[in-house]
N, C-alpha and C positions, 0 to 999 in steps of 0.2 A: 464378561470385562470386554472381552476385541468385541462385541457387538457396540458395547456404549462406544466403546474410544472409535470404533468406525463411525458410526453415527456422527460424532462428535468432530471427527474428521474431515466429514464430509460437508458439514454446516460449515465450519471453517476455512473450508476450500470454497464454496460457494460467496463465503463472504468478502474474503480476499477479490476472487473476483467482481465481485461488485462494488468493492471499494475502489480498485484499481479502474473500473471503466467508468468510475464517476468523476476520476480526477480529469482536470483540464492539461492540456499537452503543454511542455515547458515552452517549445517554442510550435508556431506556427508559418510553414513557408519560408523565404525568401526574407522577410521582412525579422523574422525572429532572429532568421542567420545574422542579418546585419546589425539591427539594434542590441544585440545579445549581450554585449558587456554594460549597454545603460540599463537595461531591465535587470538585471543582478544589482548591480548599485543602488536602484530607485526602490526595488522591491526589500531591504533590510530592515525596515519598517513593518512590515508587514508578514510579523512573524506569527501571527495569531487568525489570519485568514482560514477559509474552510477548505482550502487546497493544504494548509500545511495541517490542518486539524486530520485530511485523512490523509497526508503521508506520513503521520504518527502512528495511527489507525493499521495502515498497512503493515508497518512495524510489527506491531504487537500482535495483530493478526498472523503474520507470516509466522511469526516467531511460534505461536499457538500452534499452528500448521505444523512447523518442523518439530516440534518437542514431541505431539502426538503421531507422527507418521514413527518419530524414534522409539517411541513407548509401543506402536504396533508390531514394530520390528521384533523388537526384544520379547514380546508377549506371545 
């Protein structure tokens, strides 16, 4: 049981790492700091972009990782 949970935790850790690294940065340099307010206003309609999907996947895979960590701690 412990071996299976450990393997699943390792796979979820790799998945979180890959998902986070494949996301684009929220701000890029000085231009992102200056145009930050306009960027959030214009990006309201882009809820289904690739970055939004990656952000949602990061939350879910991260939750799986935390649950597996807790299960491994109590097993």
